[in-house]
C-alpha positions in Angstrom: -31.9 20.7 -26.4 -32.2 17.7 -28.8 -28.4 17.0 -28.4 -28.7 17.1 -24.7 -31.5 14.5 -24.8 -29.5 12.3 -27.2 -26.4 12.5 -24.9 -28.5 11.7 -21.9 -30.1 8.7 -23.7 -26.6 7.4 -24.6 -25.5 7.8 -21.0 -28.5 5.9 -19.7 -28.0 3.2 -22.3 -24.3 2.9 -21.3 -25.3 2.4 -17.6 -27.8 -0.2 -18.6 -25.3 -2.0 -20.7 -22.8 -1.9 -17.8 -25.4 -3.4 -15.5 -26.1 -6.2 -18.0 -22.4 -7.0 -18.3 -22.3 -7.3 -14.5 -24.8 -10.1 -14.8 -22.5 -12.2 -17.1 -20.3 -14.4 -14.8 -17.8 -15.2 -17.4 -16.8 -11.6 -18.2 -17.5 -9.8 -14.9 -15.0 -9.1 -12.2 -15.1 -10.7 -8.8 -13.8 -8.9 -5.7 -11.0 -11.5 -5.3 -10.0 -11.1 -8.9 -9.8 -7.3 -8.5 -7.7 -7.6 -5.4 -5.3 -10.0 -7.2 -5.0 -7.6 -10.1 -4.3 -4.7 -7.8 -1.6 -6.7 -6.2 0.0 -7.5 -9.6 -0.2 -4.0 -11.0 0.6 -1.9 -8.0 3.4 0.6 -8.7 3.5 1.4 -5.0 4.4 -2.2 -4.2 7.0 -2.3 -6.9 8.5 1.0 -5.6 8.8 -0.3 -2.1 10.2 -3.6 -3.2 13.1 -1.7 -4.6 13.4 0.4 -1.4 13.6 -2.9 0.5 16.5 -4.0 -1.8 18.2 -0.8 -0.8 18.0 -1.8 2.9 19.2 -5.3 1.9 22.3 -3.7 0.4 22.8 -2.0 3.7 23.3 -5.4 5.3 25.8 -6.4 2.7 27.8 -3.2 3.2 27.7 -3.7 7.0 29.0 -7.3 6.6 31.8 -6.1 4.4 33.1 -3.9 7.2 33.9 -7.0 9.2 36.3 -8.2 6.6 39.9 -7.2 5.6 40.5 -4.8 2.9 43.0 -5.5 0.1 44.3 -2.7 -2.1 46.7 -2.4 -5.0 48.7 0.8 -5.0 50.9 2.0 -7.8 53.0 5.2 -7.9 55.3 7.0 -10.2 57.5 10.0 -9.2 60.0 12.2 -11.1 62.8 14.1 -9.4 63.3 17.1 -11.6 66.4 18.2 -9.7 68.4 15.0 -9.9 66.7 14.0 -13.2 65.7 10.6 -11.8 62.4 8.6 -11.7 61.0 6.1 -9.3 58.1 3.7 -9.4 56.5 1.5 -6.8 54.0 -1.3 -6.7 52.4 -2.3 -3.4 49.8 -4.8 -2.2 48.2 -3.5 1.0 46.1 -5.3 3.5 44.1 -3.6 6.3 42.1 -5.4 8.9 40.3 -3.9 11.9 40.6 -6.7 14.4 38.6 -5.2 17.3 36.5 -2.0 17.6 34.5 -2.6 20.7 31.8 -4.4 18.8 30.7 -1.3 16.8 30.7 -3.1 13.4 28.9 -6.2 14.7 26.2 -3.9 16.2 26.0 -2.1 12.8 25.3 -5.5 11.1 22.6 -6.4 13.6 21.0 -3.0 13.3 21.0 -3.3 9.5 19.3 -6.7 9.7 16.7 -5.3 12.0 16.1 -2.4 9.6 15.6 -4.9 6.8 13.0 -6.9 8.8 11.2 -3.6 9.6 11.2 -2.8 5.8 9.7 -6.2 5.1 6.9 -5.6 7.5 6.3 -2.1 6.1 5.9 -3.7 2.7 3.2 -6.0 4.1 1.5 -3.0 5.6 1.5 -1.3 2.2 0.2 -4.6 0.7 -2.8 -4.3 3.0 -3.4 -0.7 1.9 -3.2 -1.7 -1.7 -5.8 -4.5 -1.2 -8.1 -2.3 0.8 -7.9 0.5 -1.8 -9.0 -2.2 -4.4 -11.9 -3.3 -2.1 -13.0 0.3 -1.7 -12.8 1.0 -5.5 -14.8 -2.2 -6.2 -17.5 -1.5 -3.6 -17.8 2.1 -4.8 -18.4 1.1 -8.4 -20.8 -1.6 -7.3 -22.7 0.8 -5.1 -22.9 3.5 -7.8 -24.0 0.9 -10.4 -26.9 -0.2 -8.1 -27.9 3.4 -7.4 -27.9 4.1 -11.2 -30.2 1.2 -11.6 -32.6 2.4 -8.9 -32.7 5.9 -10.2 -33.4 4.6 -13.7 -36.3 2.7 -12.4 -37.5 5.8 -10.6 -37.4 7.8 -13.8 -39.5 5.1 -15.6 -42.1 5.1 -12.7 -42.4 8.9 -12.6 -42.6 9.0 -16.4 -45.6 6.6 -16.1 -47.1 8.8 -13.4 -46.7 11.9 -15.5 -48.5 10.2 -18.4 -51.3 9.0 -16.2 -51.6 12.6 -14.8 -51.8 14.0 -18.3 -54.4 11.5 -19.2 -56.5 12.3 -16.2 -56.1 16.0 -16.9 -57.4 15.6 -20.4 -60.6 14.0 -19.0 -60.9 16.5 -16.2 -60.0 14.3 -13.3 -56.7 16.0 -12.5 -55.7 19.7 -12.5 -52.8 21.4 -14.3 -51.1 21.6 -10.9 -51.0 17.8 -10.7 -49.3 17.6 -14.1 -46.8 20.3 -13.1 -45.9 18.4 -9.9 -45.3 15.3 -11.9 -43.2 17.2 -14.4 -41.1 18.8 -11.6 -40.6 15.4 -10.0 -39.5 13.8 -13.3 -37.0 16.6 -13.9 -35.6 16.1 -10.4 -35.4 12.3 -11.0 -33.5 12.9 -14.3 -31.1 15.3 -12.5 -30.5 12.7 -9.8 -29.9 10.0 -12.4 -27.3 12.2 -14.2 -25.6 12.8 -10.8 -25.5 9.1 -10.1 -24.1 8.3 -13.6 -21.4 11.0 -12.9 -20.6 9.5 -9.6 -20.2 6.1 -11.3 -17.8 7.6 -13.8 -15.7 9.0 -11.0 -15.7 5.7 -9.2 -14.5 3.9 -12.4 -11.6 6.3 -12.6 -10.6 5.6 -9.0 -11.0 1.9 -9.8 -8.5 2.3 -12.6 -6.1 4.1 -10.2 -6.4 1.4 -7.5 -6.4 -1.7 -9.8 -4.5 -0.6 -12.8 -7.4 -1.1 -15.3 -11.1 -0.3 -15.6 -13.8 -2.6 -14.4 -15.2 -5.2 -16.7 -18.6 -5.3 -15.0 -19.0 -6.6 -11.5 -20.5 -9.9 -10.2 -21.0 -8.4 -6.8 -19.0 -8.5 -3.6 -19.9 -12.1 -2.7 -19.8 -13.4 0.8 -18.4 -11.4 3.7 -14.8 -12.1 4.6 -13.9 -14.2 7.7 -13.2 -11.6 10.4 -12.2 -12.1 14.0 -15.2 -13.3 16.0 -14.9 -10.7 18.8 -13.6 -7.2 19.1 -11.2 -8.3 21.8 -9.7 -10.9 19.4 -9.2 -8.3 16.7 -7.6 -5.9 19.2 -5.1 -8.6 20.3 -4.1 -9.1 16.7 -3.9 -5.3 16.1 -1.7 -4.9 19.1 0.7 -7.8 18.5 0.6 -9.2 14.9 -0.1 -6.1 12.8 2.8 -5.5 10.3 3.1 -1.9 11.3 3.6 -3.0 14.9 6.2 -5.6 13.9 8.0 -3.1 11.8 8.2 -0.6 14.7 9.4 -3.3 17.0 12.3 -4.1 14.7 13.0 -0.3 14.5 13.1 -0.2 18.3 15.6 -3.0 18.3 17.7 -1.3 15.6 17.7 1.9 17.6 18.8 0.1 20.8 21.6 -1.5 18.8 22.5 2.0 17.7 23.0 3.0 21.3 25.4 0.1 21.7 27.2 1.1 18.6 27.6 4.6 19.9 29.0 3.3 23.2 31.5 1.2 21.3 33.0 4.5 20.0 34.8 5.1 23.3 36.4 1.7 23.4 39.9 0.9 22.0 40.4 -0.3 18.4 43.0 -2.8 17.3 44.0 -3.0 13.7 46.4 -5.2 11.7 48.0 -4.1 8.4 50.5 -5.6 6.0 52.3 -4.4 2.9 54.3 -6.0 0.1 56.2 -3.5 -2.2 58.4 -3.4 -5.2 60.1 -0.2 -6.1 62.3 0.9 -9.0 64.7 3.9 -9.3 66.6 5.2 -12.4 70.3 4.2 -12.1 72.7 6.8 -10.9 75.7 4.5 -11.2 75.9 2.0 -14.1 75.4 -1.6 -13.1 73.4 -0.7 -9.9 70.5 -3.0 -9.1 67.4 -0.7 -9.4 64.7 -3.0 -8.0 64.0 -3.2 -4.2 61.6 -5.5 -2.5 60.1 -4.9 0.9 57.4 -6.2 3.2 56.0 -5.2 6.5 53.3 -6.1 9.0 52.1 -4.1 11.9 49.5 -3.9 14.7 48.0 -0.6 15.8 46.1 0.1 19.0 44.0 3.3 19.2 42.3 4.6 22.2 40.1 7.7 21.9 40.8 10.1 24.7 39.1 13.4 23.8 37.1 14.3 20.7 35.4 17.5 21.9 32.4 15.7 23.2 31.4 14.1 19.9 31.2 10.5 21.2 28.9 11.4 24.1 26.8 13.4 21.8 26.4 10.4 19.5 25.3 8.3 22.4 22.8 10.8 23.6 21.5 11.1 20.0 21.1 7.4 19.8 19.1 7.3 23.0 16.8 10.0 21.8 16.3 8.1 18.6 15.4 5.0 20.5 12.9 6.9 22.7 11.3 8.5 19.7 10.8 5.1 18.0 9.3 3.6 21.2 6.8 6.5 21.4 5.9 5.9 17.8 5.3 2.2 18.6 3.0 3.1 21.4 1.1 5.6 19.2 0.8 3.0 16.5 -0.8 0.6 19.0 -3.4 3.3 19.8 -4.1 4.0 16.2 -4.6 0.3 15.4 -7.0 -0.1 18.4 -8.9 2.9 17.2 -9.1 1.4 13.7 -10.4 -1.9 15.1 -13.0 0.0 17.2 -14.1 2.1 14.2 -14.4 -0.9 11.9 -16.3 -3.0 14.5 -18.7 -0.2 15.2 -19.1 0.3 11.4 -20.1 -3.3 11.0 -22.6 -3.1 13.8 -24.1 0.1 12.4 -24.3 -1.2 8.9 -26.0 -4.5 10.0 -28.6 -2.5 11.9 -29.1 -0.2 8.9 -29.6 -3.1 6.6 -32.2 -4.6 8.8 -34.0 -1.3 9.2 -33.7 -0.6 5.4 -35.3 -4.0 4.6 -38.2 -3.2 6.9 -38.4 0.3 5.4 -38.4 -1.1 1.8 -41.2 -3.5 2.6 -43.3 -0.9 4.3 -42.7 1.7 1.6 -43.5 -0.6 -1.2 -46.8 -1.6 0.5 -47.6 2.0 1.1 -46.8 2.9 -2.5 -49.2 0.2 -3.8 -51.9 1.4 -1.5 -51.5 5.0 -2.5 -51.6 4.1 -6.2 -54.9 2.2 -5.6 -56.4 5.1 -3.6 -55.2 7.6 -6.3 -57.0 5.5 -9.0 -60.2 5.9 -6.9 -59.7 9.7 -6.5 -58.8 9.5 -2.8 -55.2 10.5 -3.3 -53.5 13.1 -5.4 -50.6 12.7 -7.9 -48.3 14.3 -5.3 -49.1 11.6 -2.8 -48.2 8.9 -5.3 -44.9 10.7 -6.1 -44.0 11.1 -2.4 -44.7 7.4 -1.9 -42.4 6.5 -4.8 -39.7 8.7 -3.3 -39.9 6.9 0.0 -39.3 3.6 -1.8 -36.4 5.1 -3.7 -34.8 6.5 -0.5 -35.2 3.1 1.3 -33.6 1.2 -1.5 -30.6 3.6 -1.8 -30.2 3.5 2.0 -30.0 -0.3 1.8 -27.4 -0.2 -1.0 -25.2 2.3 1.0 -25.5 0.3 4.2 -24.5 -2.9 2.4 -21.5 -1.1 0.9 -20.5 0.1 4.4 -20.8 -3.4 5.8 -18.3 -4.8 3.3 -15.9 -1.8 3.7 -16.0 -2.1 7.5 -15.4 -5.8 7.3 -12.3 -5.4 5.2 -11.2 -2.5 7.3 -11.4 -4.8 10.3 -9.2 -7.3 8.5 -6.7 -4.5 7.7 -6.7 -3.2 11.3 -6.1 -6.8 12.5 -3.2 -7.3 10.1 -5.1 -10.0 8.2 -5.7 -8.3 4.8 -2.8 -9.9 3.0 -2.5 -12.1 -0.1 -1.4 -15.0 2.1 -4.3 -14.8 4.5 -6.9 -14.2 1.8 -5.3 -17.0 -0.4 -5.4 -14.9 -3.5 -4.4 -16.6 -6.7 -1.2 -14.5 -7.3 2.5 -15.3 -7.2 3.4 -14.0 -3.8 6.5 -11.8 -3.6 9.3 -13.3 -1.6 11.2 -10.5 0.2 14.0 -12.9 1.2 15.0 -14.0 -2.3 17.1 -10.9 -3.0 18.8 -10.7 0.3 19.7 -14.4 0.3 21.8 -13.8 -2.8 24.3 -11.8 -0.9 23.9 -12.5 2.8 27.6 -13.1 2.9 28.4 -10.1 0.7 29.7 -12.1 -2.3 32.2 -10.6 -4.7 30.9 -9.9 -8.2 34.2 -10.7 -9.8 34.9 -14.3 -9.0 32.6 -15.9 -6.6 29.7 -18.1 -7.8 27.4 -16.2 -5.5 28.5 -13.0 -7.2 27.9 -14.4 -10.6 24.4 -15.5 -9.6 23.7 -12.0 -8.2 24.8 -10.5 -11.5 22.3 -12.7 -13.3 19.5 -11.7 -10.9 20.2 -8.0 -11.3 20.1 -8.4 -15.1 16.6 -10.0 -14.8 15.4 -7.2 -12.5 16.6 -4.7 -15.0 14.5 -6.3 -17.8 11.3 -6.5 -15.6 
């Protein structure tokens, strides 16, 4: 039992110390600083930046399909019947001159896919920042509740001592003392639960931000949100990164239809070959080296492939229809998120006003009950009930204020405004175009300056 009381005392002392740290501006975390740290330390953002680079490489590969292909071919043969050997060296060039536009459509679709991936990265950025806000507000809320419950324990402890003193002089009964003891035990249990909730919130903070909190200065002023629900809905419908991403995916799917249609059109290809061949001499003095060169043009027209080409077109049409339906559904989800956030803000504002009035009335009633109890007109239970009303009112106010901030930032996220750029956070903003600009023309890594620059960039990425 003694060890339990010591551990409980240490836990209370830790919570008090944490609250004191929160009051030191130089060492405590602001909400903006926490969001900036979450942006810097996010493994999810890093992961999706690499996934974006994969899509960037898809553009380079599609661009490469528009260019001729040069190959070096060497061969060595041995005729075991005639006991002769032959060797050949060839430089081969192949160039698909016309394919009905399929490769150009593939390039355009790959570029749209990259644009979609960039907007998906912004949408993920919003989620990372909102998770940081949620973690911050949860820790702040739980710290405030711990403080309120600590005060409640102190007040009930004083009431218990007063009840014991009155019992000794015969003014109170043993029942009054037992009621105060039961209420104190409940208050200590609630304090332990609040401290446990704070510990859990700190762990979630570490997950969202990449470190533990250093004490909190408080959430500060509310963010600048759209002035009307209609304005927020307009942004959610048109400017939200998830909407822009799906719009690019729709365009890519429509280009996929055109690419499938191009499969039934003729293809015109050009090829050339320069060769040197060598054969073991059969007759002495014979010249063994032969040089040759050729160029050719080939026209290919698909006639029948078992229905494959029409199946590819139907598949592309279904893909485009599926993405359009996903876009329409995302619009509904965004509008619902705006409506929920707007309603949450209104509810929280109303709850804060009601809680303020409740706190004022409860504190006035508590003081009155205390005075009446000192005159013998009220019992110890009446005083404890009045104190519980004050406690409940204060906790309701803390929870309502937390919901107000969360709903405000949720409205920003639903409107597509919860970004590093819009919030002007002090962080180096990630440029999604820097990587793709290095090889927009699919440079060669062997000789071109662009290729050498790309090699240098890839080495820096590997060291990060």
